[in-house]
TIPALUM-98131 format. One line per 8 residues: their letters; for each residue x, y, z of N, C-alpha, C, CB. Coordinates in steps of 0.05 Angstrom, whole numbers, plus 5000, padded with zeros to 4 digits. Each point is the difference from the previous one (the first is absolute). Glycine has a CB too. Layout:
BEGIN
A = X:Y:Z:X:Y:Z:X:Y:Z:X:Y:Z  ...
//
This chain:
BEGIN
MFNFLIRR = 5018:4974:5001:4979:5025:5001:5018:5021:4998:4964:4982:5030  5064:5020:4984:5016:5022:4997:5008:5007:4977:5011:4992:5037  4999:4989:4948:5008:5006:4974:4978:5015:4981:5031:4961:5008  4947:5021:4994:4977:5013:4988:5000:5031:5000:4975:4959:5014  5026:5048:5011:4995:5032:5003:5024:5014:4996:4966:4994:5033  5058:4997:4970:5024:5013:4986:4993:5002:4969:5036:4980:5035  4957:5002:4954:4998:4999:4971:4981:5028:4994:5005:4941:4994  4976:5052:5019:4976:5022:4995:5003:5027:5005:4975:4968:5009
LVVAALVA = 5047:5034:5010:5005:5028:5002:5022:5016:4990:4978:4988:5033  5036:4987:4949:5018:5012:4985:4985:5006:4971:5040:4976:5026  4943:5012:4968:4981:5007:4973:4987:5022:5007:4991:4955:4984  4999:5052:5036:4987:5022:5011:5016:5023:4996:4977:4973:5031  5047:5025:4980:5018:5023:4995:5008:5005:4975:5014:4994:5038  4990:4983:4942:5005:5007:4974:4975:5016:4985:5031:4959:5002  4948:5033:5002:4973:5008:4992:5002:5035:5009:4972:4944:5009  5035:5062:5015:4999:5026:5010:5022:5011:4986:4979:4992:5045
ATVMTLAF = 5044:5002:4950:5022:5011:4991:4994:5006:4970:5029:4977:5035  4958:5004:4947:4991:5009:4972:4980:5019:5002:5009:4960:4981  4969:5039:5032:4980:5020:4998:5015:5029:5009:4959:4962:5010  5062:5041:5009:5009:5027:5003:5017:5007:4978:4996:4997:5047  5016:4982:4937:5016:5011:4975:4978:5011:4977:5042:4962:5011  4937:5019:4987:4978:5006:4978:4994:5027:5009:4978:4952:4989  5007:5050:5034:4990:5031:5010:5017:5020:4987:4986:4985:5047  5041:5010:4958:5018:5021:5003:5004:5009:4969:5024:4982:5047
ILTRLSGD = 4977:4996:4936:5010:5003:4975:4976:5009:4978:5038:4964:5014  4937:5029:4999:4977:5008:4981:4991:5030:5006:4982:4949:4998  5029:5059:5024:4990:5029:5006:5024:5012:4983:4974:4999:5053  5050:4998:4946:5020:5012:4984:4992:4999:4967:5035:4986:5041  4961:4991:4947:4984:4996:4976:4979:5018:4993:5009:4959:5009  4982:5054:5006:4973:5016:4994:5009:5025:4989:4971:4981:5038  5055:5025:4965:5008:5031:4989:5018:5012:5023:4952:5011:4970  5052:5011:5027:5022:5016:5014:4986:5009:5030:5024:5020:4949
LATSIAGP = 4978:4969:5065:4986:5007:5029:5003:5033:5005:5014:4950:5021  5007:5060:4978:5000:5029:5010:4982:5015:4976:5051:4999:5027  4946:4993:4946:4986:5016:4986:4968:4994:5008:5041:5001:4963  4952:4977:5049:4977:4990:5010:4988:5013:5022:5015:4961:4984  5010:5047:5035:4993:5007:5027:4995:5032:4993:5031:4960:5031  4986:5056:4953:4997:5029:4995:4974:5007:4985:5050:5003:5000  4940:4981:4984:4976:5004:4977:5006:5014:4980:4972:4999:5029  5007:5008:4954:5006:5008:4975:5009:5028:4995:4970:4966:4992
NATQADIE = 5026:5049:5028:5007:5028:4993:5023:5008:5015:4955:5012:4990  5063:4969:5016:5025:5002:5014:5026:5009:4984:4979:4965:5027  5037:5053:4980:5020:5003:4986:5030:4985:5006:4971:5042:4994  5047:4954:4989:5014:4980:5001:5020:5004:5026:4992:4992:4947  5005:5030:5063:5017:5009:5026:4979:4987:5023:5023:5053:4979  4951:4951:5019:4987:4985:5022:5002:4973:5001:4974:5030:5000  5028:4956:4972:5003:4970:4998:5026:4990:5011:4972:5001:4961  5047:5015:5034:5026:4995:5011:5006:4999:5033:5010:5020:4955
AIRLAYGL = 4974:5001:5055:5001:5003:5028:4984:4977:5015:5005:5052:4993  4970:4943:4992:4990:4974:5012:5016:4978:5000:4964:5013:4988  5048:4984:4985:5019:4974:5004:5022:4998:5020:4991:4998:4956  5017:5028:5054:5025:5000:5015:4984:4996:5026:5037:5033:4972  4939:4980:5033:4990:4994:5028:4994:4975:5011:4985:5038:4992  4999:4947:4987:4995:4975:5002:5023:4975:4998:4959:5023:4985  5061:4988:5009:5023:4983:4991:5000:4981:4976:5008:5003:5043  4974:5007:4937:4998:4988:4972:5020:5003:4979:4958:5006:5010
DRPVLSQF = 5065:5008:5002:5023:5010:4986:5021:4978:5006:4988:5053:5004  5008:4932:5016:5018:4976:5002:4998:4974:4979:4998:5015:5050  5017:4969:4946:4998:4976:4984:4976:4989:5010:5048:4992:4992  4942:4992:4998:4974:4982:4998:5005:4981:5021:4990:5004:4950  5031:4982:5047:5002:4977:5023:5009:5015:5025:5013:4960:4967  5000:5057:5035:4999:5011:5033:4975:5014:5004:5050:5009:5004  4933:4998:4986:4975:5007:5003:4984:4976:5010:5006:5033:4965  4995:4942:5018:4986:4976:5004:5015:4989:5033:4993:4988:4935
FDWVGRAL = 5028:5006:5068:5017:4994:5026:4991:5013:5022:5035:4995:4975  4967:5029:5022:4989:5019:5021:4971:4994:5006:5033:5036:4985  4950:4965:4995:4973:4992:5005:4997:4977:5015:4990:5021:4963  5023:4954:5027:4994:4971:5015:5017:5005:5027:4997:4963:4952  5025:5052:5054:5008:5001:5024:4980:5012:5023:5042:5002:4975  4946:5023:5018:4981:5012:5014:4975:4985:5007:5020:5036:4980  4976:4952:4999:4971:4981:5000:4999:4979:5018:4996:5006:4956  5032:4979:5047:5001:4978:5021:5003:5011:5028:5021:4970:4967
TGDLGESY = 4982:5057:5036:4998:5012:5028:4974:5008:5005:5044:5017:4999  4936:4982:4982:4973:5016:5006:4998:5025:4986:4999:4980:5043  5020:5031:4947:4999:5029:4989:4998:4993:4973:5027:5028:5033  4944:4973:4954:4987:5002:4974:5007:5030:4987:4958:4965:5018  5055:5053:4991:5000:5026:4988:4979:5020:5011:5018:4975:4959  4985:5044:5021:4979:5024:5006:4984:5008:4970:5035:5023:5043  4939:4977:4962:4984:5006:4983:5003:5027:4985:4975:4970:5026  5027:5032:4949:5009:5027:4986:4973:5016:5000:5040:4979:4968
FFKARVST = 4935:5010:5031:4974:5011:5000:4990:5011:5029:4992:4966:4961  5007:5017:5053:4988:4999:5027:5017:5013:5021:4979:4959:4987  5044:5040:5006:5023:5009:5020:5002:4990:5027:4997:5038:4978  5003:4940:5021:4997:4981:5024:5013:4973:4996:4957:5021:5011  5051:4968:5014:5016:4972:5001:4981:4984:4985:5026:5002:5047  4986:4979:4936:4979:4981:4986:4993:4980:5017:5017:5007:4958  5000:4984:5057:4995:4981:5028:4975:5007:5008:5046:4997:5019  4956:5030:4994:4971:5012:5010:4984:4999:4984:5014:5027:5023
LIAERMPV = 4978:4979:4951:4982:5004:4981:4985:4969:5000:5030:5041:4971  4990:4937:5029:4992:4978:4994:4988:4986:5022:5029:5002:4967  4978:5006:5057:4992:4989:5025:4972:5013:5009:5051:4992:5012  4945:5033:4978:4975:5012:4999:4975:4985:4986:5030:5039:5001  4977:4951:4974:4980:4995:4993:5000:4974:4989:4993:5043:4997  5024:4937:5018:5001:4971:4998:4975:4987:5018:5054:5002:4993  4933:5005:5028:4984:4998:5010:4970:4995:4982:5035:5024:5034  4960:4996:4952:4978:4998:4975:5000:4978:4980:5003:5046:5003
TLTLGLTG = 5026:4950:4993:5008:4982:4982:4996:4970:5017:5034:5038:4972  4972:4958:5042:5001:4973:5014:4972:4988:5012:5048:5015:5012  4934:5010:4996:4974:4994:5009:4985:4996:4975:5004:5027:5043  5001:4984:4934:4983:4993:4972:5010:4971:4992:4998:5053:4979  5029:4943:5025:5011:4975:4988:4981:4972:5018:5058:5028:4988  4945:4979:5040:4992:4980:5018:4966:4998:4997:5045:5010:5034  4946:5013:4963:4967:5000:4990:4994:4981:4971:4996:5056:5022  5020:4953:4968:4997:4976:4971:5008:4976:5004:5010:5030:4970
LVIALVVS = 5012:4962:5047:5006:4970:4998:4976:4989:5021:5060:5002:4989  4929:5010:5033:4977:4994:5010:4980:4993:4989:5015:5022:5022  4976:4995:4962:4978:4995:4981:5005:4980:4975:4986:5046:5013  5032:4953:4978:5007:4975:4980:5003:4973:5017:5028:5031:4967  4985:4965:5054:4989:4975:5015:4973:4992:5003:5035:5009:5020  4952:5014:4989:4970:4994:5013:4984:4989:4972:4999:5043:5043  5008:4970:4935:4987:4987:4974:5013:4979:4991:4986:5038:4986  5040:4961:5014:5007:4974:4978:5001:4978:5022:5034:5023:4957
LPLGILAA = 4969:4973:5065:4999:4975:5016:4969:4990:4999:5042:5016:5034  4936:4992:4969:4978:4989:4991:4996:4993:4973:4987:5021:5034  5021:4996:4944:4999:4995:4974:5011:4976:4993:4999:5043:4993  5029:4954:5017:5016:4980:4996:4989:4971:5010:5036:5035:5001  4949:4965:5021:4986:4978:5017:4983:4989:4982:5002:5021:5043  4974:4999:4946:4981:4995:4982:5008:4981:4978:4984:5043:5011  5033:4971:4975:5006:4990:4978:5016:4973:5002:4997:5046:4985  5018:4949:5034:5011:4972:5007:4977:4984:5001:5040:5013:5026
VRENTGLD = 4942:4989:4996:4979:4988:5010:4983:4990:4972:5001:5030:5050  4991:4992:4935:4988:4993:4973:5019:4998:4973:4961:5024:5021  5056:4957:4984:5021:5006:4984:4988:4988:4970:5041:4999:5041  4964:5013:4937:4991:4994:4975:4968:5001:4995:5041:4972:5000  4950:5045:5022:4971:5010:4992:4997:5026:4993:4983:4971:5029  4990:5037:4959:4996:5024:4998:5013:5027:5015:4966:4971:4988  5027:5023:5045:5010:5014:5015:5032:5004:5001:4958:4988:5018  5056:4998:4972:5027:4993:5004:5006:5016:4973:5002:4950:5031
RVVQMVAL = 4988:5048:4950:5009:5020:4974:4987:5027:5007:5001:4962:4959  4984:5045:5052:4992:5024:5003:5024:5016:5023:4944:4982:4987  5060:5003:5039:5027:5006:5009:5022:5004:4984:4984:4979:5029  5025:5011:4952:5017:4997:4985:5002:5027:4983:4993:4950:5005  4983:5054:4987:4995:5022:4979:4999:5027:5014:4975:4967:4970  5017:5037:5059:5000:5019:5020:5031:5011:5000:4960:4976:5028  5053:5003:4979:5032:4998:5002:5010:5011:4981:5002:4963:5019  4993:5036:4956:5011:5009:4973:4997:5028:4996:4989:4960:4981
FGQAMPSF = 4981:5044:5021:4990:5023:5000:5018:5023:5014:4958:4974:4996  5045:5011:5031:5016:5025:5016:5025:5000:4996:4973:5000:5034  5036:4983:4952:5031:5001:4995:5003:5024:4975:5009:4942:5014  4969:5054:4970:5005:5017:4971:4990:5026:5005:4995:4961:4967  4987:5049:5057:4994:5021:4998:5018:5027:5010:4963:4969:4998  5037:5049:4990:5024:5023:5005:4987:5009:5030:5015:5020:4942  5009:4984:5073:4992:5015:5026:4990:5023:5007:5026:4980:5005  4981:5043:4971:4989:5023:5002:4971:5003:4991:5045:5013:4996
WLGLILMI = 4948:4967:4979:4978:5000:4997:4975:4992:5023:5027:4995:4958  4982:4986:5052:4988:4986:5018:4994:5025:5022:5025:4949:4988  5000:5065:5023:4997:5019:5017:4979:5027:4992:5047:4980:5013  4949:5028:4964:4984:5016:4989:4973:4988:5001:5035:5018:4974  4959:4958:5020:4972:4992:4997:4991:4997:5033:5007:4973:4946  5009:5022:5076:4988:5001:5026:5000:5023:5007:5010:4962:5012  5008:5057:4982:4992:5031:5009:4976:5009:4989:5045:5013:5002  4947:4978:4975:4978:5016:4986:4972:4982:5013:5030:5016:4947
TLGLNLGW = 4971:4959:5054:4976:4984:5014:4998:5006:5028:5004:4964:4970  5018:5026:5044:4995:5000:5034:5006:5023:5010:5010:4958:5008  5007:5069:4977:5006:5020:5013:4979:5019:4991:5047:4989:5007  4953:5020:4964:4981:5027:4991:4972:4988:4996:5039:5030:4973  4956:4946:5019:4967:4993:5003:4988:4986:5020:5002:4999:4959  5012:4989:5054:4988:4991:5026:5008:5015:5026:4999:4956:4978  5023:5060:5028:5011:5004:5018:5009:4987:5028:4982:5027:4973  5021:4951:5015:5012:4979:5022:5022:5006:5015:4986:4969:4974
LPISGTGS = 5037:5034:5011:5028:5005:5006:5008:5022:4984:5010:4955:5012  5007:5067:5004:5017:5017:4994:5018:4992:4975:4996:5012:5048  5007:5006:4937:5021:4993:4969:5024:5013:5005:4965:5000:4962  5042:5012:5060:5027:5007:4998:5004:5005:5031:5002:5020:4949  5031:4989:5056:5005:5001:5025:5011:4977:5017:4969:5031:4992  5038:4977:5034:5003:4982:5020:4996:5006:5022:5023:4984:4980  4954:5025:5029:4986:5006:5025:4993:4981:5014:4987:5032:4985  5003:4941:5006:4988:4981:5017:5007:4972:4984:4959:5034:5020
WQHFVMPG = 5034:4946:4994:4999:4976:4990:4989:4995:4974:4999:4993:5041  4976:5024:4952:4982:4994:4981:5015:5014:4970:4954:5000:5041  5064:5017:4969:5015:5009:4973:5022:4973:4990:4999:5059:5016  5005:4922:4997:5016:4981:4990:4985:4979:4990:5032:5013:5029  4940:4985:4972:4984:4978:4991:5002:4998:4967:4966:5007:5044  5026:5013:4945:4997:4997:4969:5034:4996:4991:4948:5036:4994  5069:4979:5015:5029:4993:4985:5007:4975:5010:5018:5046:4996  4979:4942:5024:5005:4976:5012:4985:4975:4983:5005:5028:5048
IVLAFSAI = 4970:4982:4945:4988:4974:4975:5014:5003:4978:4952:5000:5010  5058:5025:4980:5014:5001:4972:5024:4985:5008:4982:5047:4977  5032:4959:5040:5031:4983:5004:4991:4972:5004:5030:5039:5025  4952:4953:4986:4993:4972:5011:4996:4983:4971:4975:5018:5050  5014:4993:4927:4992:4990:4976:5027:4989:4985:4957:5032:4999  5065:4982:5011:5023:4984:4989:5011:4977:5014:5011:5040:4984  4975:4960:5035:5017:4970:5020:4981:4977:4997:5023:5029:5043  4946:4979:4951:4981:4981:5003:5004:4980:4979:4969:5031:5021
PALTRLTR = 5035:4975:4958:5003:4966:4976:5022:4982:5009:4989:5025:4952  5036:4987:5060:5023:4986:5003:4990:4988:5025:5038:5027:4975  4951:4979:5049:4991:4990:5021:4979:4981:5001:5016:5035:5012  4968:4971:4972:4978:4980:4995:5009:4980:4989:4969:5027:4996  5046:4972:4981:5009:4973:4980:5017:4988:5026:5006:5019:4939  5010:4989:5074:5018:4986:5019:4985:4984:5020:5031:5036:4995  4945:4983:5010:4987:4985:5030:4980:4981:4979:4997:5045:5050  4993:4954:4929:4991:4977:4985:5017:4979:4995:4976:5028:4984
AGMIQAMG = 5046:4972:5010:5023:4983:4993:5008:4985:5027:5018:5032:4960  4985:4978:5058:5003:4990:5026:4979:4985:5018:5028:5035:4995  4947:4978:4997:4981:4983:5012:4992:4972:4985:4985:5043:5017  5018:4957:4954:4990:4976:4987:5031:4980:5006:4959:5028:4956  5057:4983:5047:5028:4978:5011:4988:4991:5023:5046:5024:4986  4946:4990:5037:4999:4997:5024:4976:4979:5004:5022:5047:5008  4955:4959:4977:4975:4985:5002:5008:4970:4987:4966:5048:4997  5056:4947:4986:5006:4978:4992:5020:4982:5019:4988:5024:4957
SDYIRTAR = 5020:4985:5059:5022:4989:5022:4988:4972:5019:5018:5057:5005  4998:4929:5002:4990:4985:5020:4996:5005:5025:5014:4979:4975  4995:5039:5037:4984:5012:5023:4976:5010:4997:5036:5008:5014  4951:5000:4963:4975:5010:4994:4986:4976:5002:5011:5040:4973  4995:4941:5012:4989:4970:4997:4993:4990:5025:5026:4990:4962  4994:5012:5065:4994:4993:5021:4981:5015:5017:5038:4981:4992  4968:5042:5004:4978:5018:5013:4974:4995:4993:5029:5033:5002  4961:4959:4977:4978:4993:4985:4987:4976:5012:5020:5019:4959
AKGLSRAS = 5002:4959:5045:4998:4972:5007:4988:5002:5032:5044:4982:4965  4963:5038:5046:4996:5008:5031:4976:5013:5000:5046:5006:5013  4939:5003:4968:4976:5013:5004:4998:5031:5006:4989:4956:5014  5034:5056:4981:5002:5026:5007:4982:5015:4977:5049:4994:5026  4936:5031:4986:4983:5014:4982:5016:5009:4976:4970:5014:5038  5015:4995:4944:5012:5014:4969:5016:5021:5010:4960:4993:4967  5024:5024:5042:5010:5027:5017:5028:4996:5017:4948:5012:5006  5056:4972:5005:5022:4992:5014:5024:4990:4988:4968:4993:5028
ILLKHALR = 5022:4988:4952:5018:4996:4983:5014:5021:4982:4978:4963:5005  5009:5047:4987:5006:5032:4977:5020:5019:5020:4944:5004:4971  5044:5000:5053:5010:5027:5007:5019:4992:5024:4956:5033:4985  5046:4946:5030:5017:4988:5023:5024:4988:4989:4961:4990:5029  5030:4995:4945:5025:4982:4992:5010:5006:4973:4982:4962:5028  4999:5039:4945:5010:5013:4977:5007:5025:4997:4979:4972:4987  5005:5048:5025:5019:5024:4997:5016:5011:5018:4971:5009:4976  5033:4978:5049:5026:5002:5010:5023:4995:4985:4979:4991:5035
NAAIPVVA = 5021:4990:4952:5026:4997:4980:5001:5012:4975:5003:4962:5018  4971:5045:4970:5002:5014:4974:5008:5025:5004:4969:4975:4981  5020:5041:5041:5013:5027:5009:5020:5005:5005:4973:5005:5012  5051:4972:4996:5027:5007:5001:5012:5017:4982:5001:4964:5018  4998:5027:4955:5012:5019:4979:4990:5023:4995:5011:4968:4981  4960:5030:5024:4991:5034:4997:5007:5013:5017:4966:4997:4981  5037:4996:5046:5010:5022:5020:5028:5010:4993:4971:4980:5037  5048:4998:4949:5025:5011:4995:4999:5017:4976:5021:4962:5022
IAAVQLGF = 4967:5031:4959:4996:5021:4975:4990:5021:5002:4997:4973:4979  4984:5033:5046:4985:5022:5004:5023:5019:5009:4953:4977:5011  5064:5018:5000:5026:5020:5003:5009:5007:4978:5015:4983:5036  4989:5002:4942:5009:5016:4978:4980:5012:4982:5036:4973:5003  4941:5022:4998:4974:5019:4992:5000:5026:5013:4972:4961:4996  5034:5038:5030:5005:5028:5014:5018:5017:4988:4993:4981:5039  5035:5003:4949:5016:5014:4991:4995:5015:4974:5024:4971:5026  4960:5016:4957:4987:5007:4980:4983:5022:5000:5007:4960:4993
MLGGSIVI = 4977:5042:5026:4979:5017:5008:5014:5022:5005:4967:4970:5017  5050:5035:5007:5016:5021:5002:5016:5013:4975:5002:4980:5044  5009:5007:4936:5009:5014:4981:4983:5005:4975:5038:4984:5019  4939:5007:4983:4977:5003:4979:4980:5023:5013:5003:4945:4983  5003:5067:5044:4983:5017:5010:5005:5033:4988:4999:4964:5041  5018:5037:4939:5009:5028:4991:4974:5009:4983:5055:4991:4997  4936:4993:4985:4977:5003:4987:4977:5009:5017:5017:4966:4971  4976:5015:5046:4975:5002:5021:5002:5023:5014:4996:4956:5007
EQVFALHG = 5030:5045:5004:4999:5028:5020:4994:5026:4983:5039:4980:5032  4969:5016:4941:4994:5026:4982:4973:5004:4995:5039:4995:4979  4948:4979:5017:4968:5006:4988:4982:5007:5025:5003:4963:4957  5006:5025:5071:4988:5010:5021:5005:5019:5019:4990:4967:4992  5035:5046:4996:5009:5019:5013:5011:4998:5032:4969:5018:4966  5043:4961:5029:5009:4986:5030:5030:5007:5002:4965:4956:5000  5042:5063:5021:5025:5007:4996:5018:4985:5015:4984:5039:4990  5031:4938:5000:5013:4983:5007:5020:5002:4991:4972:4980:5007
VGFLAWES = 5052:5001:4990:5023:4996:4985:5000:4999:4975:5011:4983:5030  4964:5005:4955:4992:5000:4977:5001:5029:4987:4975:4958:5012  5003:5053:5000:4991:5029:4992:5029:5017:5004:4944:4996:5020  5075:5000:4999:5024:5014:5001:5015:4998:4973:5001:4993:5050  4999:4979:4945:5018:4994:4977:4985:5014:4973:5020:4949:5025  4955:5046:4972:4988:5017:4983:5008:5032:4999:4966:4965:5007  5032:5047:5008:5003:5028:5004:5029:5002:4992:4964:5009:5038  5053:4978:4976:5035:5005:4989:5002:4996:4975:5022:4983:5037
IGKNDFPV = 4970:4996:4948:4999:5000:4969:5000:5022:4989:4979:4966:4999  4993:5042:5008:4996:5031:4987:5013:5018:5005:4967:4993:4999  5043:5013:5025:5021:5018:5010:5025:5000:4993:4978:4999:5029  5034:4975:4955:5023:4993:4998:5018:5000:5025:4991:5015:4957  4997:4976:5064:5013:4993:5023:5010:4975:5004:4975:5031:5014  5050:4971:4974:5011:4962:4998:5015:4993:5028:5014:4998:4942  4991:5018:5075:5005:4987:5020:4978:4981:5016:5031:5036:4998  4945:4977:5000:4982:4987:5013:4984:4981:4983:5002:5037:5030
VQAVVLVL = 5002:4961:4940:4999:4981:4984:5015:4971:5005:4993:5042:4974  5035:4968:5024:5015:4978:5009:4993:4983:5022:5030:5026:4982  4966:4993:5047:4996:4985:5023:4974:4990:5005:5035:5024:5015  4941:4987:4971:4977:4973:4999:5004:4985:4983:4967:5020:5012  5049:4976:4969:5003:4973:4986:5015:4982:5017:4998:5020:4957  5019:4992:5057:5022:4984:5015:4987:4992:5019:5038:5020:4991  4943:4992:5029:4985:4993:5028:4982:4978:4986:4999:5050:5031  4982:4953:4952:4981:4981:4992:5010:4974:4990:4973:5037:4990
AVIYVALT = 5055:4960:4997:5014:4982:4992:5009:4980:5022:5010:5031:4965  4998:4987:5058:5015:4985:5020:4972:4986:5017:5050:5038:5003  4932:4976:4998:4976:4989:5017:4993:4979:4989:4983:5038:5015  5011:4956:4948:4991:4982:4994:5023:4976:4999:4962:5033:4979  5058:4977:5020:5026:4974:4999:4997:4985:5029:5041:5031:4968  4955:4987:5057:4995:4993:5025:4974:4981:5005:5024:5043:5010  4952:4960:4978:4981:4989:4997:5003:4972:4986:4982:5044:5005  5032:4958:4976:5007:4976:4982:5010:4981:5018:5010:5025:4959
MVADLMNA = 5020:4988:5053:5008:4981:5015:4985:4987:5026:5035:5021:4981  4949:4996:5031:4980:4987:5019:4984:4977:4991:4997:5042:5016  4992:4961:4959:4986:4983:4987:5021:4971:4994:4967:5045:4978  5051:4960:5019:5016:4981:4996:5010:4983:5020:5006:5025:4969  4998:4988:5055:5002:4991:5023:4982:4984:5015:5022:5032:4995  4954:4979:5000:4971:4987:5007:4998:4974:4985:4977:5045:5007  5025:4958:4969:5003:4970:4979:5019:4980:5011:4995:5025:4958  5028:4982:5053:5020:4986:5003:4994:4987:5030:5034:5031:4965
VLDPRLRG = 4955:4985:5054:4991:4990:5027:4983:4975:4993:5001:5048:5026  4980:4962:4961:4971:4983:5000:5005:4976:4975:4963:5047:5016  5060:4954:4967:5010:4977:4979:5025:4994:5008:4975:5014:4961  5041:4968:5050:5027:4999:5004:5017:4999:4973:4987:4978:5044  4997:5009:4938:5016:4993:4976:5007:5021:4980:4979:4960:5006  5009:5063:4999:5011:5028:4987:5029:5006:5014:4948:5022:4992  5055:4973:5030:5026:5008:5008:5022:4999:4986:4984:4991:5032  5016:4982:4956:5025:4990:4987:5020:4986:5017:4993:5035:4973
P = 5029:4960:5017:5024:4982:5016:5006:5016:5018:5022:4975:4966
//
C-alpha cells in the first residue's frame, strides 16, 4: 500500500508540474502581456514602464521559475486588475465554488443511484432503455442551455427559485441541477453495471435462499457492493464539476472562482488566470488520488506488486 501511495504521489506531482508549465506557456502565447495590460491607447513608453514594473522584461525562463518558486510557497502573485493578492482573491471566492460543486454532486448522487438501481432491476426492459436514454440525453445537453431554460421556467415564470446571486441556499439549487447533469449519466451507468454484477453474485443467491426480502437484498447487500466504485468515482466527478463551474457561475452570476477566472480573462489579468487554472488542477489531482486510494483500499488487486 505504501508503494502504491508513493506512485500516486509521484504521478500527482508530475501532473501538477505539467499544468503549471502549460498555464504559464498558454498565457504567454496569447501575445505581449505588457501590451495587453496597458490597453489599446497606451504609448510605447507606457508599455515599457509596465514591462519593467511587472518583471516582463526578464527572460521567459526566469519568469517561469520565479513564478513556480513563489507558487510552491503559496505566493500566487498580485492581480493586475484587482490590485490584491491572488491567493486572497481565490480564498474569498472558493467557498462559493465548493458549495456549488458539492450541491451538484449531492443532486447527482440522489438522482443517479435510484435510476441505476431501477435500470438494473428491470434490465433489458422498457424502463431500462428509458433510463439509459435519460442518461444519454443528460450527457448531450449543453449546460448553459439547460441553465437558461431553468432560469426562464423555475425563476421567471414560476418564481420558485432566484436566478442569480449567492444570498441563500436556494441560489445554489438551479446551478447545482445544471452542474449535476454532467455527472448523472456516468454515475447512473456505473450504478446500473455494479447492481447487475452484484445481483448475479453467489452471496445474492444465498440471501435469496435464506428468504430475505427483495428490498433487503437490493439495499443491504447488492447496493452496498455496487456503490463502492460509485463513491470513489464521485470524488473524480467533483473535480470535473469544480473545473466546469466557470460557465455555470457566469450564467447564474455566482461570484466564485469560476466567475473570477471569467473576469480575469476579460481584463487580461494573467496572474489570476494562471493561479485559478493551477488551483483547480491541484484540487482535481488531489480528488483523483483520493479516488484511487479508496479503490485500492476496497480492492487490494489494484495496489499492484
